[in-house]
C-alpha positions in Angstrom: 60.4 277.2 -130.7 61.6 280.7 -130.0 63.6 280.6 -126.7 66.6 283.2 -125.7 69.1 280.3 -125.0 72.2 279.0 -126.4 71.2 275.4 -126.7 68.8 273.0 -124.8 72.0 271.3 -123.2 73.3 274.4 -121.7 70.4 276.2 -120.0 70.7 275.2 -116.4 74.6 276.1 -116.4 73.9 279.2 -118.1 70.9 280.1 -116.0 72.7 279.7 -112.9 75.7 281.6 -114.4 73.3 284.5 -114.8 72.2 284.1 -111.4 75.7 284.6 -109.6 76.4 287.7 -111.7 72.9 289.1 -111.2 73.1 288.4 -107.3 76.3 288.8 -105.3 74.7 287.4 -102.1 75.0 284.0 -103.8 77.6 281.6 -104.5 76.9 279.1 -107.2 79.4 275.9 -107.4 80.3 275.5 -110.7 81.0 271.6 -110.3 77.7 270.7 -108.4 75.6 273.7 -109.6 74.7 274.0 -105.9 73.3 277.5 -104.9 74.2 279.0 -101.5 74.5 281.8 -99.3 77.7 283.8 -100.4 78.8 284.0 -96.6 78.0 280.3 -96.2 76.1 278.7 -93.2 75.7 280.5 -89.9 77.3 278.4 -87.1 74.9 276.5 -84.7 71.9 277.2 -87.2 69.7 274.7 -88.9 70.1 274.4 -92.4 67.1 274.7 -94.7 68.0 273.1 -98.4 65.3 272.8 -101.1 65.3 271.8 -105.1 64.0 270.0 -107.8 64.2 270.4 -111.4 64.6 274.1 -112.9 62.4 276.0 -115.0 60.2 277.4 -112.2 62.4 280.2 -111.4 62.7 282.0 -109.2 62.1 278.7 -107.4 64.4 277.4 -105.8 67.6 279.4 -106.0 65.9 282.5 -105.8 64.9 282.0 -102.3 68.1 281.3 -101.0 69.2 283.9 -98.6 68.6 285.2 -94.9 65.6 284.1 -93.2 64.6 281.3 -96.4 66.9 278.8 -97.9 70.6 278.1 -97.3 71.1 276.0 -100.7 69.1 275.2 -103.2 69.9 272.4 -105.8 68.4 272.6 -109.3 68.3 269.8 -111.7 68.0 270.1 -115.6 64.9 271.4 -117.0 61.8 269.6 -115.0 64.0 267.0 -113.9 65.1 265.9 -110.4 68.7 266.7 -109.2 70.8 263.7 -108.6 71.5 262.4 -105.3 75.3 263.4 -105.3 74.5 266.9 -106.2 71.4 266.9 -103.3 74.3 265.6 -100.9 76.7 268.5 -102.0 73.8 271.1 -100.9 73.1 269.3 -97.3 77.0 269.3 -96.8 77.1 273.1 -97.8 74.1 274.0 -95.5 75.1 271.9 -92.7 76.1 274.2 -89.6 76.4 272.1 -86.6 72.3 272.1 -85.8 71.0 269.4 -88.9 69.6 270.0 -92.1 66.1 270.4 -93.3 65.3 269.5 -96.8 62.1 270.5 -98.6 60.9 268.2 -101.1 58.1 268.5 -103.6 56.0 265.5 -104.1 57.1 264.3 -107.3 58.7 260.6 -107.7 62.1 261.3 -108.8 62.6 264.3 -106.2 60.9 262.1 -103.4 63.6 259.1 -104.6 66.7 261.4 -105.1 66.5 263.4 -101.9 65.9 260.2 -99.8 68.9 258.6 -101.4 70.8 261.6 -100.5 69.4 262.1 -96.9 70.4 258.3 -96.4 74.0 259.1 -97.6 74.1 262.2 -95.1 73.0 260.0 -92.4 75.8 257.9 -93.0 78.4 260.5 -92.6 76.7 261.7 -89.5 74.9 264.7 -90.8 71.0 264.7 -89.2 68.4 265.6 -92.0 64.7 265.6 -91.7 62.6 266.1 -94.4 59.3 267.9 -95.3 57.2 266.4 -98.4 55.1 269.2 -100.0 51.9 268.0 -101.5 49.3 270.9 -101.9 47.8 270.5 -105.0 44.2 269.8 -105.3 44.0 268.5 -109.0 45.9 265.3 -108.0 45.1 262.6 -105.3 45.1 262.7 -101.8 47.9 261.5 -99.8 47.8 257.9 -99.8 45.9 257.4 -103.3 48.7 256.8 -105.8 51.6 259.2 -105.9 49.4 261.6 -104.0 48.7 265.6 -104.5 51.7 267.1 -106.4 53.9 269.7 -104.3 53.2 273.2 -105.8 52.8 276.9 -104.8 52.7 275.9 -100.7 56.6 275.2 -101.7 57.0 279.2 -101.3 55.2 279.2 -97.8 57.0 276.0 -96.5 60.5 277.6 -97.3 59.7 281.1 -96.1 58.0 279.9 -92.8 60.8 277.0 -92.2 63.3 279.6 -93.0 62.2 282.0 -90.7 62.1 279.9 -87.8 65.4 278.6 -88.4 67.1 282.1 -88.5 65.4 282.5 -85.1 67.5 279.5 -83.8 65.0 276.9 -83.2 66.2 273.3 -83.6 65.6 271.0 -86.5 62.7 269.3 -84.8 60.8 272.4 -84.4 61.8 273.4 -88.1 60.5 270.3 -89.5 57.1 270.3 -87.2 56.4 273.6 -88.8 57.1 272.9 -92.4 54.6 270.0 -91.7 52.1 272.1 -90.2 52.3 274.7 -93.2 52.0 272.1 -95.8 48.9 270.5 -94.0 47.5 273.6 -93.9 47.7 274.7 -97.4 45.8 274.0 -100.7 46.4 274.8 -104.5 45.1 274.6 -108.0 46.0 276.0 -111.2 44.7 277.2 -114.6 46.7 277.2 -118.0 45.5 279.7 -120.9 48.2 278.4 -123.1 50.8 275.3 -122.5 54.8 275.8 -121.9 57.8 274.4 -124.3 60.4 272.8 -122.6 63.5 273.5 -124.5 64.7 269.5 -124.7 61.3 268.8 -126.5 60.8 271.8 -128.7 57.1 271.8 -128.7 54.2 272.5 -126.4 53.1 269.7 -123.8 49.4 269.8 -125.0 47.2 271.6 -127.2 44.4 274.2 -126.5 42.1 275.8 -128.3 41.6 279.5 -128.7 38.9 279.4 -126.3 39.6 276.6 -123.9 41.4 276.5 -120.4 43.1 273.8 -119.0 41.7 273.5 -115.4 44.1 271.9 -112.9 47.0 272.1 -114.8 50.6 270.9 -113.5 53.6 273.0 -113.1 55.6 270.7 -115.7 53.3 271.2 -118.2 51.2 267.9 -117.2 47.5 268.1 -118.5 45.0 269.1 -115.9 41.6 267.7 -114.7 39.7 268.6 -117.9 39.0 271.3 -120.3 36.6 274.1 -120.0 35.9 277.3 -121.8 37.4 280.4 -121.7 35.3 282.8 -119.3 35.1 285.8 -117.5 38.2 285.8 -114.6 35.6 285.8 -112.0 34.0 282.7 -113.0 37.2 280.9 -113.4 38.3 281.8 -110.2 35.1 280.8 -108.8 35.4 277.2 -110.1 38.9 276.8 -109.0 38.7 278.3 -105.5 35.2 275.7 -105.3 38.0 272.8 -105.6 40.4 274.4 -103.4 38.3 275.4 -100.7 36.5 271.7 -100.6 39.8 270.4 -99.6 41.5 273.2 -97.6 41.4 271.7 -93.9 39.6 273.6 -91.3 41.7 276.1 -89.3 42.4 279.8 -88.5 40.1 282.3 -90.8 43.1 284.3 -91.9 45.1 283.0 -94.6 48.2 283.6 -96.4 47.3 283.8 -100.3 49.8 283.4 -103.4 48.5 284.5 -106.6 51.3 282.9 -108.8 51.9 283.7 -112.7 53.1 280.3 -114.3 55.9 282.2 -116.6 53.5 284.3 -119.2 50.7 286.1 -117.4 50.8 289.9 -117.0 50.7 291.2 -113.7 47.6 293.1 -114.5 45.9 289.9 -114.5 47.0 288.5 -111.5 46.1 291.4 -109.8 42.6 290.5 -111.1 42.7 287.2 -110.2 43.5 288.3 -106.4 40.7 290.7 -106.2 38.2 287.6 -107.1 40.1 285.3 -104.7 39.5 287.9 -102.0 35.8 288.3 -102.5 35.5 284.3 -102.5 37.4 283.9 -99.4 35.3 286.9 -97.9 32.2 285.0 -98.8 33.5 282.1 -97.0 34.5 283.7 -93.9 38.1 283.8 -94.4 40.4 286.8 -94.5 43.7 287.4 -96.4 46.5 288.5 -93.6 49.5 288.7 -96.1 49.7 288.1 -100.3 52.3 287.4 -102.6 51.4 288.4 -106.5 53.7 287.7 -109.2 55.9 285.0 -110.5 57.1 282.6 -108.0 56.8 279.0 -109.1 56.8 279.1 -112.7 56.2 276.7 -115.7 58.8 277.9 -118.0 56.6 280.2 -120.6 53.2 278.9 -119.5 50.4 281.5 -119.5 48.1 280.8 -116.7 48.1 281.3 -112.8 48.0 279.2 -109.6 46.6 279.8 -106.7 47.9 278.7 -103.2 45.9 279.7 -99.7 47.3 278.6 -96.4 45.5 278.7 -93.0 47.7 280.7 -90.4 47.7 281.1 -86.8 49.2 284.0 -84.7 52.6 282.2 -84.5 52.8 281.7 -88.3 51.5 285.2 -89.2 54.5 286.4 -86.8 57.2 284.3 -88.6 56.0 285.5 -91.9 56.8 289.3 -91.3 60.3 288.8 -89.8 63.0 289.6 -92.2 63.9 288.0 -95.4 66.5 288.7 -97.8 66.5 286.9 -100.9 66.7 287.5 -104.7 62.8 286.8 -105.3 61.3 287.7 -101.9 62.6 290.5 -99.7 61.1 292.8 -96.6 62.3 294.0 -93.5 66.0 294.5 -94.1 
C-alpha cells in the first residue's frame, strides 16, 4: 500500500486539519470533528447537515458553505460517525428553525443518525431526515436494506441547501429533498478497486480486462464482472440499468458524471458525451451537469453516473449562488 498518510489511525484528523488550513471559510471542531461554516448558522434559517464515513472527499465537508450544508460530520474511513458527534453537528447547525439531516442509506448511518435525532428531539431541537437511496445496483426500497445512497447525495444537499438559503421552512426543505431523491438514480463502474488504509489491500481483485459493474462507493463488489470494452459500450450498458429504474418525470435532467478517485478528467468527459447521447435517444436533455470528483471511493478508478429528473422549480434552485470548497458559482 502506497499512500500519503502518517498512519491509518490519524487519516481523518489529519485530513480535516488540512481542510481547515486550505479553506478559511470552514471551521473544524477538534473535539467533535464537526465541520461548519466559519460564520456560524444564519439566525432563523433551517440548518442542513450531512455526514457519513470519510474516504468520499469532497463529500461531505467540501460541501459546507452558502447554498449547501451548514455542517458536516465525517466518520473514520468508510465508517459512520457516532451519534454524539452527529448530535454536535445538529446543535451547531441549529439557528432556531430546525435542522434537516441528509443520510445515505447504509445501516450504520441510518442507525446513528436516528439515535442522534432522538437525542436532539429530547433537547427540543426539531430534526427531519431525508434518506438518500439512489443506487440502481442494489435492491429497491422495501427489499432488504434497499438501494444504497451514492451520487444523488450531492443533488439533495445542493437543492435542500439552496431552498433553506431562501428562507423556506423545515417541512418544505425536507419535502424537496425527498422529491429530489425520488427523481434520481445512479450506477457505478470500477476499473480498479480501492484500498482502505486500515485494511492495506484492495477490496476485491480485477483482471486486466475486467470491469466491476454496479460497484459500491465503499469498495463493495458490484452486480457482475464484465469485459473491458469501449466507453460507448460500457456507458450504454450502465445507462440501460439506470434508465430502467428512473421514474417518469420531466425530460430535463441534472447529470453527475463522478470520478471515484483515480479517474482522469479526460475519461469523465468521454463518459459524459456518451451519457448525453443515450439520454438524447431516450428523449431527455441535460439541463445542468457536474463532471469531476464529488463522491469518491478513496483511490478507486472508475465512474458513477447519476441522473435526476428536474422540473422548473428544481432547475431554478440549482442556479442560485453556492459557495463551498467543492462547488461554487454565482458568488
